[in-house]
C-alpha positions in Angstrom: -50.2 -9.3 -10.6 -52.1 -6.5 -11.4 -52.6 -2.8 -10.8 -54.6 -2.0 -7.2 -53.4 -5.7 -5.8 -52.9 -6.1 -2.4 -49.6 -8.0 -2.1 -47.1 -8.9 0.7 -43.4 -8.8 1.4 -41.6 -11.0 3.6 -37.8 -11.7 4.4 -37.4 -15.1 4.7 -39.2 -18.0 6.5 -39.4 -16.0 9.6 -39.5 -12.9 8.6 -42.5 -9.9 9.2 -45.2 -10.2 6.7 -45.9 -6.7 5.2 -48.3 -5.5 3.0 -48.4 -3.5 0.1 -50.9 -2.2 -3.1 -49.1 -2.1 -6.4 -49.7 0.9 -8.2 -47.6 0.7 -11.2 -46.3 -1.8 -13.4 -44.0 -2.8 -15.6 -42.5 -5.3 -18.2 -38.9 -5.8 -19.7 -39.6 -6.2 -23.4 -36.0 -6.7 -24.9 -34.1 -3.7 -23.1 -37.2 -1.6 -22.8 -39.9 -1.1 -20.5 -43.3 -1.0 -21.1 -46.3 0.0 -18.8 -48.8 -2.9 -18.4 -51.8 -3.8 -16.2 -51.0 -7.4 -15.9 -48.4 -9.7 -14.9 -48.2 -13.7 -15.2 -46.0 -16.0 -14.5 -42.5 -16.1 -15.6 -42.7 -12.6 -17.0 -39.9 -10.4 -16.0 -41.4 -7.1 -14.2 -40.9 -4.2 -12.1 -43.3 -2.5 -10.0 -44.1 0.3 -7.7 -46.4 1.1 -4.2 -44.0 -1.0 -1.7 -42.4 1.6 1.0 -39.6 -0.1 2.4 -38.0 -2.7 0.8 -34.6 -4.6 1.0 -32.4 -6.8 -0.9 -34.0 -10.6 -0.2 -37.3 -9.5 0.4 -39.9 -11.8 -1.5 -43.2 -11.0 -2.9 -45.4 -13.5 -1.5 -49.4 -14.0 -1.8 -51.3 -13.1 1.6 -53.0 -16.3 2.0 -50.1 -18.3 1.5 -47.2 -16.4 2.1 -44.2 -18.9 1.3 -40.8 -16.5 1.1 -37.4 -17.9 -0.9 -34.6 -17.9 1.3 -32.7 -14.7 1.4 -29.8 -13.5 -0.4 -26.7 -13.9 2.0 -24.0 -11.2 1.1 -20.4 -11.2 2.3 -19.8 -9.2 5.4 -17.8 -5.8 4.7 -14.1 -6.0 5.6 -13.5 -2.3 5.5 -14.8 1.0 7.0 -14.4 4.8 6.1 -15.9 7.7 8.5 -17.0 10.2 6.2 -18.3 13.8 7.1 -18.4 17.2 5.5 -15.8 19.1 4.3 -14.1 21.4 7.5 -10.9 22.9 5.9 -10.5 26.6 5.0 -10.9 25.7 1.5 -14.8 24.3 1.7 -17.2 25.5 -0.5 -15.3 27.4 -2.3 -15.9 25.8 -5.9 -18.5 26.4 -8.1 -18.7 22.6 -9.1 -19.5 21.9 -5.6 -23.6 21.9 -5.3 -23.7 19.8 -2.4 -21.8 20.4 0.8 -24.2 19.8 3.7 -24.7 16.9 6.4 -28.1 15.6 5.2 -27.1 16.1 1.1 -24.0 13.8 2.3 -26.1 11.1 4.4 -29.0 11.0 1.4 -26.7 9.9 -0.9 -25.1 7.5 1.2 -28.4 5.8 2.0 -29.0 5.6 -1.9 -25.6 3.8 -2.3 -27.1 1.5 0.3 -30.0 0.5 -1.4 -28.7 -0.6 -4.5 -25.2 -1.5 -3.5 -25.2 -5.0 -1.4 -21.7 -4.9 0.0 -22.0 -1.0 1.5 -23.4 -0.3 5.0 -23.8 2.9 7.0 -23.5 3.5 10.4 -23.3 6.3 12.3 -20.1 8.0 13.1 -18.6 9.9 15.8 -20.6 13.1 15.7 -23.8 13.9 14.2 -22.3 14.8 10.9 -20.3 12.2 10.5 -21.2 8.5 9.2 -19.3 5.1 9.4 -19.6 3.5 5.7 -18.4 -0.1 5.3 -17.5 -2.2 2.3 -15.4 -4.6 0.5 -12.0 -3.3 0.5 -10.8 0.4 -0.3 -11.6 -0.1 -4.2 -15.1 0.0 -3.7 -15.0 2.7 -1.2 -13.0 4.7 -3.5 -15.5 4.1 -6.4 -18.1 5.9 -4.4 -16.3 8.2 -3.5 -15.1 9.1 -7.0 -18.3 8.8 -8.2 -19.7 11.1 -5.3 -17.1 13.5 -6.2 -18.0 13.7 -9.7 -21.4 14.5 -8.8 -20.6 17.7 -7.0 -20.4 16.6 -3.5 -17.5 17.9 -1.3 -16.6 15.8 1.9 -13.9 14.4 4.2 -13.0 10.8 5.1 -10.7 9.1 7.3 -8.4 6.4 6.6 -9.3 2.7 6.0 -9.9 0.7 8.7 -10.4 -2.9 8.8 -12.9 -4.6 10.7 -12.9 -7.4 12.9 -15.1 -9.9 14.6 -15.4 -12.3 17.4 -15.6 -15.9 16.5 -18.4 -17.3 17.9 -16.9 -20.8 18.9 -13.9 -19.9 20.2 -14.5 -16.2 21.1 -11.4 -14.6 20.0 -11.0 -12.1 17.6 -10.7 -12.4 13.6 -9.5 -10.5 11.2 -10.2 -11.0 7.2 -7.6 -12.7 4.6 -7.4 -11.9 0.8 -6.3 -14.0 -1.6 -4.1 -11.9 -4.0 -3.0 -12.3 -7.5 -0.6 -10.6 -9.1 0.8 -11.0 -12.8 4.3 -9.4 -13.1 7.4 -9.5 -15.6 9.5 -12.3 -14.5 12.2 -9.0 -14.0 10.0 -7.5 -11.3 9.6 -11.0 -9.8 11.6 -10.5 -7.0 10.8 -7.1 -5.9 7.0 -8.6 -5.5 8.0 -11.3 -3.5 10.4 -8.8 -1.2 7.1 -6.6 -0.8 4.7 -9.4 0.1 7.0 -10.9 2.6 7.0 -7.8 4.4 3.6 -7.8 4.7 3.0 -11.0 6.1 1.5 -12.1 2.6 2.2 -16.2 2.1 3.2 -17.7 -1.3 0.5 -20.0 -2.4 1.3 -21.0 -5.9 3.6 -19.7 -8.9 2.5 -20.3 -12.2 3.7 -19.2 -15.8 1.9 -16.3 -17.2 -0.3 -16.0 -20.4 2.2 -13.5 -21.8 5.9 -14.6 -22.4 8.4 -13.7 -19.5 5.6 -13.2 -16.9 4.9 -15.0 -13.6 1.0 -15.0 -11.7 2.1 -15.1 -7.8 -0.7 -16.3 -5.6 -0.6 -15.1 -2.1 -2.7 -15.5 1.1 -2.2 -11.8 2.8 -4.5 -10.0 5.8 -6.9 -7.5 4.3 -4.8 -4.8 6.4 -1.6 -5.2 5.1 -3.1 -4.7 1.2 -4.2 -1.1 1.9 -2.0 0.7 -0.5 -0.4 -2.2 -2.4 -1.7 -1.3 -6.0 -0.1 2.0 -5.9 3.3 0.6 -4.0 3.5 -1.9 -6.8 2.7 0.2 -9.5 5.4 2.5 -8.7 8.0 -0.4 -8.3 7.6 -2.2 -11.4 6.6 0.8 -13.3 3.1 -0.2 -13.7 3.4 -3.4 -15.5 2.5 -5.2 -12.6 -1.4 -6.5 -12.4 -2.9 -7.1 -9.0 -6.1 -8.3 -7.6 -7.9 -9.6 -5.0 -10.7 -11.6 -3.2 -12.0 -12.3 0.3 -10.6 -15.5 1.4 -11.6 -16.4 5.0 -11.9 -15.2 8.5 -8.1 -16.0 10.3 -6.9 -14.9 13.6 -5.7 -11.9 14.4 -2.6 -11.1 16.2 -2.6 -7.8 17.5 0.7 -7.1 15.4 0.8 -3.1 13.5 1.3 -2.9 10.2 2.9 0.4 9.0 0.8 1.5 6.2 3.9 3.7 4.5 7.5 3.6 5.0 7.7 7.7 4.8 6.3 10.4 6.6 4.5 13.3 5.7 5.3 17.3 4.9 2.6 19.6 6.6 2.6 23.2 6.2 2.6 25.5 9.0 0.9 28.4 7.2 -1.7 30.0 4.9 -1.1 31.4 1.9 0.6 30.3 -1.6 3.5 27.8 -1.8 6.3 29.8 -2.7 9.3 28.5 -5.4 11.9 30.0 -2.9 10.5 27.8 -0.1 9.8 24.9 -2.4 13.5 24.8 -3.9 14.7 25.0 -0.1 12.7 22.0 0.6 13.3 19.6 -2.2 16.0 17.6 -1.0 13.5 16.7 2.2 11.4 15.1 0.0 8.7 15.2 -3.0 5.5 17.7 -2.7 2.1 17.0 -3.4 1.6 20.8 -5.0 3.2 23.3 -6.9 4.5 26.8 -7.0 1.5 29.9 -6.4 -0.6 26.8 -5.2 -2.7 27.9 -2.4 -2.2 25.8 0.8 -3.4 26.0 4.5 -2.4 25.2 8.1 -2.0 21.4 8.9 -2.3 20.4 5.0 0.1 17.6 4.1 1.9 18.9 1.0 4.3 16.4 0.2 6.3 12.8 1.2 9.1 13.3 3.5 12.3 11.1 3.0 12.3 9.8 6.2 9.5 7.9 8.4 9.0 10.7 10.7 6.8 13.7 10.1 8.0 17.2 9.2 6.3 20.5 9.2 7.6 23.3 7.1 6.4 26.8 6.2 6.0 26.3 2.2 4.8 30.2 2.1 8.3 31.7 3.1 9.4 34.4 0.8 12.6 35.4 0.0 13.4 38.3 1.6 14.1 41.3 -0.1 17.5 43.2 -0.1 19.3 46.0 -2.4 21.9 43.3 -3.4 21.7 42.5 -6.8 21.5 38.8 -7.6 24.3 37.5 -9.6 22.6 35.5 -11.4 18.6 34.7 -12.0 16.7 31.9 -10.2 16.4 29.1 -12.6 13.0 27.5 -12.3 13.7 24.5 -13.9 15.5 22.9 -11.2 12.5 22.0 -9.4 10.8 19.1 -9.9 7.3 18.4 -10.2 4.4 17.8 -8.2 3.3 13.9 -7.6 0.1 13.4 -9.3 -2.5 11.5 -7.0 -6.0 9.9 -7.4 -8.3 8.6 -4.5 -6.6 5.1 -4.5 -3.4 6.7 -4.3 -4.4 9.0 -1.2 -6.5 6.1 0.6 -3.0 3.8 0.2 -0.7 6.9 1.5 -3.0 8.2 4.4 -2.0 7.6 7.7 -4.3 7.8 11.0 -4.1 10.9 12.0 -4.9 12.1 8.7 -8.1 13.0 6.6 -8.6 13.5 3.0 -10.5 16.5 1.3 -12.4 15.5 -1.5 -13.8 17.9 -3.9 -15.2 17.8 -7.4 -11.9 19.2 -8.8 -8.9 18.4 -6.5 -8.0 16.2 -3.3 -6.1 17.2 -0.5 -4.9 15.6 2.6 -4.7 17.3 5.8 -3.7 16.6 9.7 -7.0 15.7 11.6 -5.6 18.1 14.9 -5.6 21.1 12.0 -9.4 20.4 11.5 -10.6 19.9 14.8 -11.3 16.4 14.5 -11.1 13.0 17.1 
C-alpha cells in the first residue's frame, strides 16, 4: 500500500465494497508512529483517507476483494438515557464547558467509534440519546470520563435489555457469572444477599488469602445493579466482586427491588438549614450538609423506610424574643453520605434521574424535571 493508491473497504464476504484513497501512511516503530510512503506485507501501520469505517472492516484489493470474517462483539445488556441537564442549577459552574445536546451527541458518537460494546440510538426526545453497554460499570466509566472533560448532563436509571429467542419466540434476559472473594466472617452476608437477588450458587472454593472464600453465582443481570455498593457497605469494603456475561436465559417477568429504602426529596429551593437537618435526622441519612444549595424535587437523603418522603429541608427556626436556655450543639448532626457515580447508579430508582456535573452529582425526581 502506498500514498495515493485506491483501496477497497469491505465488511465480511457479503458486505458492500466501498472505495477510498490513501492520503497519509504511518508505520509503527517500537512505540513511535513514523510517516512513510510505502507499506509492505507484515508491517503494522495506520492510514487516513477513508471516510466511514466500522469495527470489522477489511482493507481489500479492488481486483480480488476477499474480506476477513467480521469480528463478533457481544450484544449490550444494559441501557441508559442521556440528556441535557434540565435542573435549576444547570450550567452554573465554570468547569461546565459542554452542556448542549449537539456536544453530548458528538461525544457519545465518538465513544461508539472507539468502544466496541457501546451502542447509541435516539432517545424519547430530540435532546436525549439511549446508550447501551455491557453493564453499569462500563456506562459509569463513560459518565466519569465525560464529567472530567467538562460535560454536564442527566441520565436515567439503568434498565436491562431483553431479547426474543429466535427459536421459541419467548423473551430472554442476560445472566451473569458473579465471582465474589470474601472473608469467612462475611460469607453468610453474601449468601443471604445473593439468595434475595435470585442468585444460584455454582461453586465454593478456598480463597488465595487465608480465611477467605471464593463464591461463584449465576444471577440475572438486572439483579446485579447496585450489588457492589451494597456488598461494600455490609462487608466493610472487604468483599471483591467481579462479573462477566454468561448466557441468555428465560425471563420470568418478576420485579426485583433495586433498593430496600426509599428516598427523601425536598419540596423547596434554597439552602439546607441545620434546623431542618437536625429535625429530620431520625427519618434517615442525608446526601447534603448544612448551607448546601438544593432545589425542589432534588433527592437529598435516604429514608429509613421503603416509601419515599418529601420534606422542606430549607425551613429555618422561627425567631422569637425568648432567649434559648443553651446554645445549639452542631456536633449532633451526622455527616452527609459521600456517593460516587457507581453508588448513585446502584441507588437510583426508575422514577429518578441523575444530574452529572464536573464538580458533583445530584439525584432528582423525574416529575420535578418534567421528564417522562
